[in-house]
N, C-alpha and C positions, 0 to 999 in steps of 0.2 A: 460345226453348229453355227448357224446364221443368227442375226439378230432377231429374225421373226420366229425362231423356234428356241427360245431359251426355256432351260428346265424349271419346272415349277419348283419354288422354294417350299420347304417343309411346312412354314406357317400357312401359306395359302393352300396346301393339300389338307391340313389339319382343319382349316376353317370350312373348306368345301366338305370335309367328311362330317362337320357337325350338321351343316344344312342337310346332307343326305342322311345322316343318322336320325335326325327329327322325322324324315319321311319314312324311314325304315320303322320307326317306333310305332307310327300309325298303321303301317303295313302288318307288323307283328300282331298289334291289337286285333286288326281285322281278321287275320289268319287265325288266331286263336279262337276268337268268337265263333267264326264258321266252322272250325274244326269241332268245338265243343257241341254246337248245334247239331252238327252232322252225326256226331257219336250219339248224342241224345235222340235224334230221329231215327238211327239205325239200331238204338237200343243196345250198343257196345260200350264198354268201358274205354275211356280215353287212355291211349298209349303215348308215353313221354317220347319214345323212339320214333313213332310215326310222326308225332307233332314236331320233332325236331327235324325230321327229313322234310316236312312241308315247309317249316320256317326256313331251311337252307334252300329249298326250291324256290320259295318266294324271293328271297334275297338274290339268287342267281337270275331269276327272271327278271326283276328290277334293274339290277346292274347290267346284267348282259344285254337286254334291250337297249339301254341308253348307250352302252359302249359300242355296240354294233350299229346302231342309227346315229351316226355323228360323233360318237367318240366323248360324249358329254352327259353326266348326269345333271340333274336341275342345280346342285350346288356348284358343281364345275362350270357350269353356264354363267352363273352368277360372277365367280371369280376368274373367268376367262381361262380356264384350264380344259386341255383336251387330252385324252389318251389315245395313244397310237402305237403301232409296232415301231421298232427300233428304225426299220427301213422307211419309215414315213407312211406306211399303208394303215388303213383302218382296220379294226379287230374284226375278226370273224367269231362265230360262237364258240369253237372248240378253244381258242386263245382266251376269249372271255370267260369261259368256264374254269380254265386253268388259273387265270388271274384273280378270279373271285374266290376259288379255293384257296389260293395262297394267301389273299387278303383276309379270309375268313379265319384261317389259322393264327395269322398275327393278331387280329382284333379280338378274337374270343380266346384263342390259347393263351396269350400273354396275361389278360386278367384272371383266367381260370387258375394259371399257374401261381400267379401271386397270391390269390386266395388260398390255394393249398398251402403255401409256404408260410403265410403270415396270419391267417384266420384259424385259430385253434380248434374251434368247434368244426369247421368244414374239414380240415385236415384229420381229425379224429374219426370222422365220419368215412373218410376215404383213404385209409393209410397205403393201400395198394397204389395209389397214383402218385405217391411223393417222388420216387425216383424218376418216373417220366417226366413229372413236372419240372424237376431241377434241370433235366436235360432240355426239355422244350424252352424252358426261360433261358438257358445259357445260349442255346441256338438263336433264339429270337433277340437277346441283347446283342450278341455279336453280330448279326446280320443287321440290325439297326444301326449299330456304331459303324459298320462298313458302309452303309447306305450313306451316311454323313460324309464320307470319304470319296464316295462315287461321283465322277465329274458331272454325270447327268442326274445326280440326286434321285437315283432309282431306288425303291424300296424292295424288300425280299420278293414280295409278290410280282414286281415289275422284272427282276432278274429271272424268275422261274418261268414267266410267260413271254419274255422277249418284249416287253412293251416299255414306254416312258410315257411321263406326263410333261406336257410343255404348256407355256404360257402363250395364250392366242394374242395377236396383235390387237392394239385398238382399232376400232372401226373408223 
């Protein structure tokens, strides 16, 4: 690893994720509004599974497009971060989709698992999810601990997709 391709520290990745999260909140609101308007115009009842698929697809489109066109989301650009394959090549759509799916599991699965374990009302409403939740939480916590020990500071979704996030040199 050269001085020009230092692995991105966790704090930079998290701050970049906050920037991108704010953009995603706007996309989520727009998607939900268009989904509900579309359901109303077509005269059909809104389906939460279809909405979930729409939201997943919008997120994949957002992150996938940025990662395959320069390797930087807007938040990553501000903090001079770039995602790339471990061999230094840019991402292509299949790899971006794998990375996004892994990232989705970590960023959505971890909070849902915590809610199932620590929010009594939510846990009582979904008792069938308690065991899978504990398993998922255990895997996520172990993978996040291992990410801290990884020399390239790769997150679980980086391992799965064969990618890494590096700090870009100053211009």
